[in-house]
N, C-alpha and C positions, 0 to 999 in steps of 0.2 A: 440570516437576516430576518427581521420581524415581518409578520404577515402584512402589516400595514405599509411597510417599506416596499414590498413587492407590488402591492396594489398601486402605490403611487408611481412606481416605475412604469407599470403597464399603462396607466392612464396617460402619463406623459408620452409614452411611446406612440400610442395611437393618435395622439394629438400632434406629433412632430415627425412622423415618418417621412414627410416630404419637406423637412426643414432645410435650413441653409447648409452649405458645404461644411465638411469636417473642420473642426478647430484644430490648429497646430499647437502642440503643447511645448513649453520650454520651462527651464528651471525645475524646482522641486515640486512634485505633486504627490498626493497620498490618497489612499483608500483606507478608511477606518470602519470597522464593522464590529458589532457584537457578534460573537461566534455562536449564534443560535442556529445550529444545523442538526441534521439527523443522519445516522448511519444504522442500518438494520443490525449490524454486528456489534455496534458500540453504544447505541442509544442516542438520546438527545445530547447535543454539545452546547455548553454555555461558557462564556468567557469573552475575551476580546482579542482582536488582532489589528495590527497596523502595517501597511505596506507602503513604503516611501520609494518614489522613483525620481531620479534626477535625469531630465532630458537635455541638460546643457542648454545650448542656444536654440534647440528645436530642429536643427538641420537633419538629425538622425531619426526623428520621430517616425514610427512608434518605437524604434530601438532606444534604449536608455543607456546612460553612462554608469549609473549605480542603482542598485535595488537593495533596500534593507527591509527585512520582514521580521516582525515580532509577534509572538502568540503565547498567551497563557489561557488555557481552557481545560475543561473537564467534561467527561461524558457520564451519563446517568448509569451506565452499566459498569462503571468503576475504573475507567482509564483516564489518563491525563496527559496533556502536551504542554511542555515549557520549552520554547524554541526561539532561537535567533538564527536567521539565515541571511547571508550577504552574497551578492552576485554582481560582478563587474568585469568589463574588459578594459577599464581605464586605470584600475588600481596599480597594476604592474604593466608597463608598456609591452604590448605584444602578447599578453596572456589573458585568458579568461579565468578569473579567479572566483571560486565559490567556497564559502566557509559556513559550516553548520555546527552549532552547539545546542544540544538538546538533552532533556531528561524526560523520558517517556515511561509512564507507569501504567500498569494494567492489572487490576486485582482479579480479573477473570479472563485471562488470555486463552484463546481458542486452541485446543489440542485434540485432534481426532486420530492420532496415530500416523503411521508412515505408509507411503506407497499408494496413495489415492484409494481407488475402490477395493484394493486388497485389505484395507482397514475398514471394518464394518462400523457404520454409524447407525445406532438404533434411535430413530426419531422419537419413540415413545418415552425415552429416557430424559427428554428435555422438559417433560411435564411432571412436576412434583406430585400432583394429585393422581395421575394415571398409573404411577408406578410405585410400588410399596418400598422398594429398596434402592432406587436410583433417584438422583436429584438433577436439577438443571445445571449444577456445578460439576457433574461427572466428567464432561469434556472440557475442563478448564484447569489452569494453574495460575499462580501469581507470578508476574514478571515485571521487573524494573530494569530499564536500560538507559545508561548514560552514553552519549555519543559526542565525540569531537572529530570532525571530518573536514579535510581540506582537499579540494579538487582543483587541478590546474589543467588548462589546455593551451597549446601554442601551435602556431603554424608550422607545418612540416614541409609542405610544398603548395605554393599558391594560396588561394583564399579558402579552399574547400577541405583539403586534407590536413588534419591536425593530429598531434600526439596528445595523449592524455596521461596524467599521472596523479597520484594522490595518496593520502594516508587517512586511515579510518580507525580510530580507537574506540572500541566498544566494550563496555563492562555490563555483563548480565548478572542479575540477581534473581534466582528462580526458587520458588517454594510452593507448597500447597496453598490452596485458596484459604484465606483467613475466615473460616466459618464463624468464629466467635464475633468478629466484626459485623458480618452479615446478619447475625442473629440478634444484635442489639435492638432492644425495643419491641421484639416480637413475642407473641404468646408462646407457651410451650408447644401448642398444637401446630404452630406455623414455623417453628424453628427447624433449620436444616440439621441433619445428623453430622457429626464430626467426621473427619477423614479416617479416624481410627475405627469408627462404627461402620462407615461405608466409604472405602477408598475410591477415588476417581481413577480415570485411565492413567493419569500421570503417576499416581501412587502404585497402581498395578504394574505399570511398566518398570518401575524401580524394583518391585518385589520379584518380577520375572527376569530382571537383569537385562531387559531390552534397553533401558537407560542405566548407565553405569553409576556407581556411587560417586565417582569423581565428577561426573557431569551434572549430577542431579540438582546441585544448588547454583548452577551457573558458573561464570568465570570471565576472565579478561581475554578479549580477542583483538589483538592489533593486526591490521592488514595493510599491505601496500599494494598499489594498483598501477598498472601500466597498460597502455593500449593505443589503438589508432581509431580516429573518428573521421568519417567523410560526411560533410554536412553542406548541402546546397539549399537549405530552407530559405524561403523569402521572408518569413516572419516567424520568430521562435514560439510565441504563445499559441498561435493557430495558423500554421503554414497553409498556403493555397497551392504550392507546388514545391518540388524538391525531394531530396533524399537525405535521410539521416541514418547512417550505418556505423556500427561500432564493434570492435573486437577488444575485449578487456580481459586481462589475467589478474586475479587477486591472489596474493599469497600471505599466509600467516605464519611467521617464523616462531618456533617455540622458545628460542633463546631470549626473546623480548618479554617473556613472562606469560605467553599464551598457554592455554591448557593443553593444546596439541598443535601440531604443525600440519598444514594442508595448503592446497592450491585449487582454485576454481577458474574455469573459463566461461565467459559470457559472450554470446554473439547476438546482436540485435539489429534488425533492419526495419526501418520505417520509411514509407513512401507516401507522397501526397500528390494527388491529381486534381487539376482544376476542371470542373465540368461546366460551370457558368462563372465567368470572371467575377471576382470579388464576392460571390454569393454562395456558390455550391461547390463542394469538394468531396472527393472519395479518398480515404486514407486507410492504411493498414500498418500493422506492426507484427513482426514475427521474431521470436526470441528463443534462444536455446542456452541453457546453463547446465554445467556438469562439473563434478569433482575430477581433477586430473592427477591429484597426488594427495596422500595422507588420509587422515581420519578427521571428519568434521564433527564438532560437538552438536548434539541434537538441537540445542537452542539456537544455533546459527543457521540451521538448514532452511529456515523460513525466509532468510534474507535474499532479496532479488537484486542482483548486481547490475548497476548502470554506470555510465561514464560520469554522470553528475546527478546528484540527488535533487529532486524537485519538490517532493512533498515531505510531510513530517516523517513518513515511513515508506520504505520500499520492501514490502513483504507479501507473502502469498504462498502458493497460488490460491485464489479465492478472495472475494471482497472487492472493495471500491476501486483498487488500483490495478487489478489484473483480470479477474473473472467475475464480473458484476452479476449478482444474483446467486452466486455459489458461496457456500459458507466460507468464512475467512479461514485460511490455512488448511482447507480441505485437501489440497494436493501438495504433499511434501515428500521429496525424495532426494537422492544423491545427485540426480540429474533430472531436468524437466524441460518441456517445450510448451510454449503458449503463443497465442496470437489474438489479434483484435482487428476487426474490419468495421469502419464507420463511414456513414454519409453525413456530412456537416453542411447545414444550410443557414445562412445569415438572412433572416426574413424581414428584419426591420432595423432601421438606423435612425437615430435622433440625437439631439443635444439637450442636456439638462444641467443646470447650474454651471454652465460654461465648460462642460465635459462632453466628450463623444461617447455615445453608447450604441451597441447593437444587440439584438436578440437573436439567438441561434437555436436551432433544433438539430438533433442528431439521432440516427438509428444505428444500432450496432449488433454484432455477433462476436462473442468471445469464446475461446476454446483453449484447452491445454491438457497435458497428461504427464505422468512420470515416465522418464525414459531410462533412468538408471536407479534401481531400487536400493533402499537401505537394507542391509542384511539383518535379519531377525532370527536369533536362535530360539526356537520354540520349545526346546526340551523342558525348560523350567516352567513354561506356560502349561504344558501338558501335565506335569507333576502337580502343580498348584490346583488346576481345575479338577483333577482326579479326586481331590479331597472333598469336593462338593458336588457329587453326582446329582443331576436334576436341577441344580441351582443355576449353574452357568456352564457354557460349553465353548469350545473353540469357535463355533459358528457365531457366537455373540461378538467376537472380536476380530476374526480373520476370515477372509474369503480369498484364498491364494489364487494368483493368476487371473484376477478379475479386472485389473486396471485396463482402462481404455480411455478414449477421448471424453473429457468433460466439456459440455457445451452450455452456453447461456446466451440470451438475446434480450434486447430491450430498446429503450429510447431515452432521450435526455433533453434538457433545456439549459441554455447558457444566457446569462446577463453579463455583458462585458463593457467595462469602462476604459476608454483610451487604449483599447486593443490589448491591454496587459493585465488589468485587474478583472479576473473572471470568476463569477459566482456560478457554480455548476450544480445541476440536479440530474441524477440518473436513476432509472428504474430498470433492474435486470431480473430475468426469470431463468431459473435453472431448468434445463431440458430433461434432467433425470432426478427423480425425488431422492436418490441417494446423496445428492449434492445439496439438498434443501429445497426451498420453495421459491422465494424471491427476495430481492433486497432493494431498499431505497437509500440513496446516498446523496447528501447535500454537502457540498464543500467548495473547493477552489480549483480552477484550471481544467483544461482539457486533459484527457488521459495521457496523450503523447503528442 
């Protein structure tokens, strides 16, 4: 959102904090925004989004009958979002139905290796000028992902216990960063070296056979999902009380064209406590995900499994949606645990252009670690590095058995229209400099 729009909202807020009672909404309503946001990992975002809500006759407000979300946007660090998302409990009687069709591109996707702190991240390699033979593209590769996803939930027993099922078709295209494209228009002195001259970590992992030749260019991953969900939330966008717990198993059968066959288990528990009615809540999320069968392609290991997809991506650990302030994809393993604790305060309410708004503040602590490591055969690594004594060593890439809890903390601001359309700003700081420094994230919705 533009700076002047934020200023206008704040002026109206302080003029209307004690305004009339909340307006009940009915029929179709929408929020439309230029997607001018910022994410430390991705850069500035520009584009547009529209979110349409159908509240029917208004008797269910703030719950909606249908939600349609459209977004086309780009980030200055080279990624893009093209997304349609639909959510409804009225399309099919008795079922919560969510459909996502997306094409996500990222010309500089973060890749720091596997197993958290076991993978060394050299911070001076991020600065082209301070290092003679590494560049800011060293921990990057090019990734394009197409996704078609359908999630269904139905009542299993009563109002709170539900079953979950779904299908998710993912197609990954992975390659080296297109250095020629990045060098266009630059002087010879400012041009980045090619990957042949100076390979990045992705290229080195291929040379060392940490990433197999079969997986190195991506592949097709069809997955099916089944699970149970227990949900007693009083409001889905920002609950003040209740529990949201789920157990989900995802399987990818090779006979449907996938590169490999595997299964993963995901357990997630979220709980919401009211401290001051309507205004202050304490919430937390604890999640565990692990591989229970088969071999998972490296490019799928960043996927964070949930019963229903809420944002453009569910990936990590690290970044806007999991560990705020920690580098995106810093914590990647065959299994991992993570958690978030937040205090959420709605400190002002007002009406503007016949819509209900509130302003919220939140403080948070995020944490996570790898629990099951990806096996790495280091024999070829030793052989390769032995050819270049004094140039590089194992200590530049691996610090075995160093993995421990990754922790970050910070605060955020929310501007919310009609309790459903949520503009979010979070600032997180990493507790350990091996995870980076800090991150600013401007986007949509509460974290969970």
